[in-house]
C-alpha positions as CSV (number, residue, x, y, z in Angstrom):
1,M,0.0,0.0,0.0
2,S,1.4,3.4,-0.9
3,K,2.1,6.1,1.6
4,L,-0.7,8.1,0.1
5,R,-3.4,5.5,0.7
6,R,-2.0,4.7,4.1
7,Q,-2.0,8.3,5.3
8,L,-5.4,9.1,3.8
9,S,-6.9,6.0,5.5
10,S,-5.4,6.8,8.9
11,N,-7.2,9.2,11.3
12,T,-4.3,11.7,11.4
13,A,-5.6,15.2,11.4
14,S,-4.1,17.5,8.7
15,V,-4.2,20.5,11.0
16,V,-1.7,21.3,13.8
17,E,-2.9,20.3,17.2
18,T,-1.2,21.4,20.4
19,K,0.6,18.6,22.3
20,N,1.4,18.4,25.9
21,L,5.2,18.9,26.3
22,I,5.2,16.7,29.4
23,D,3.9,13.8,27.4
24,I,6.5,14.3,24.7
25,K,9.2,14.6,27.3
26,A,8.0,11.4,29.1
27,K,8.8,9.3,26.0
28,T,12.6,9.8,26.3
29,G,13.1,11.7,29.5
30,N,14.4,14.7,27.5
31,L,12.2,17.1,25.5
32,Y,15.0,18.1,23.1
33,E,15.8,14.4,22.4
34,S,12.2,13.7,21.7
35,I,11.9,16.6,19.3
36,A,15.1,15.5,17.5
37,I,13.6,12.0,17.0
38,V,10.4,13.5,15.6
39,A,12.4,15.8,13.3
40,K,14.4,12.9,11.9
41,R,11.3,10.9,11.4
42,A,9.6,13.8,9.7
43,N,12.6,14.1,7.3
44,Q,12.3,10.4,6.5
45,I,8.6,10.7,5.8
46,N,9.1,13.8,3.6
47,I,11.8,12.1,1.5
48,S,9.7,9.0,0.9
49,L,6.6,11.0,0.0
50,R,8.6,13.2,-2.3
51,E,10.1,10.1,-4.1
52,E,6.7,8.5,-4.4
53,L,5.1,11.7,-5.8
54,H,7.9,12.1,-8.3
55,N,7.6,8.5,-9.4
56,K,3.9,8.9,-10.0
57,L,4.3,12.2,-11.9
58,E,7.1,10.8,-14.0
59,E,4.6,8.7,-15.8
60,F,3.0,11.9,-17.2
61,A,6.3,13.6,-18.0
62,S,6.7,14.8,-21.5
63,H,10.3,14.5,-22.8
64,T,9.8,16.8,-25.8
65,D,10.3,20.5,-25.9
66,S,7.3,21.3,-28.0
67,L,4.9,23.8,-26.4
68,E,2.1,22.4,-28.5
69,E,2.2,19.0,-26.7
70,I,1.9,20.5,-23.2
71,H,-1.7,20.0,-22.0
72,E,-3.6,19.5,-18.8
73,N,-3.7,16.0,-17.5
74,K,-6.5,15.5,-15.1
75,E,-4.9,12.4,-13.5
76,Q,-1.7,14.3,-12.8
77,I,-3.7,17.2,-11.2
78,E,-5.7,14.8,-9.0
79,I,-2.5,13.1,-7.8
80,S,-0.9,16.5,-7.0
81,K,-4.1,17.7,-5.1
82,A,-4.2,14.4,-3.1
83,Y,-0.6,14.9,-2.0
84,E,-1.3,18.6,-1.1
85,K,-4.2,17.5,1.2
86,M,-2.0,15.1,3.1
87,P,-0.9,16.1,6.6
88,N,2.5,17.7,7.0
89,P,5.3,15.2,7.6
90,A,6.0,16.8,11.0
91,I,2.4,16.1,12.1
92,L,2.6,12.5,10.9
93,A,6.0,12.0,12.7
94,T,4.6,13.5,15.9
95,Q,1.6,11.2,15.8
96,E,3.8,8.2,15.1
97,F,6.0,9.1,18.0
98,M,3.2,9.6,20.4
99,D,1.6,6.2,19.3
100,D,5.0,4.5,19.9
101,K,5.3,3.6,16.3
102,V,8.8,5.0,15.9
103,Y,11.9,2.9,16.7
104,Y,14.8,4.9,18.2
105,R,17.8,4.0,20.2
106,K,20.2,6.0,22.2
107,N,24.0,5.7,21.6
108,D,25.5,5.5,25.1
109,E,28.9,7.2,25.2
110,D,29.7,5.7,28.6
111,L,30.0,2.2,27.0
112,F,33.2,3.1,25.3
113,R,35.0,4.6,28.3
């Protein structure tokens, strides 16, 4: 299942909702560490969605330079609109983090001393 269908079928809101900082901090014990984890996951989601969108739009790409061949493609427009309606990757990453769907590990520097 593509990310598009998975995200549209999930109940993730596409608008920003306030989160309790104490709940975010409780996941790792450090607020900044939690935010860093969410940011890295948001970057991963963004990269995969961008690749998926480019792959889908590549099917419609015209490799000629003729202006006469450029026309509207309704399927291409619908795909683009669907991706625009998707929640922001940061919202998705935060929701995954709060639902314990993100795997992360802490590199412990004391192990090597």
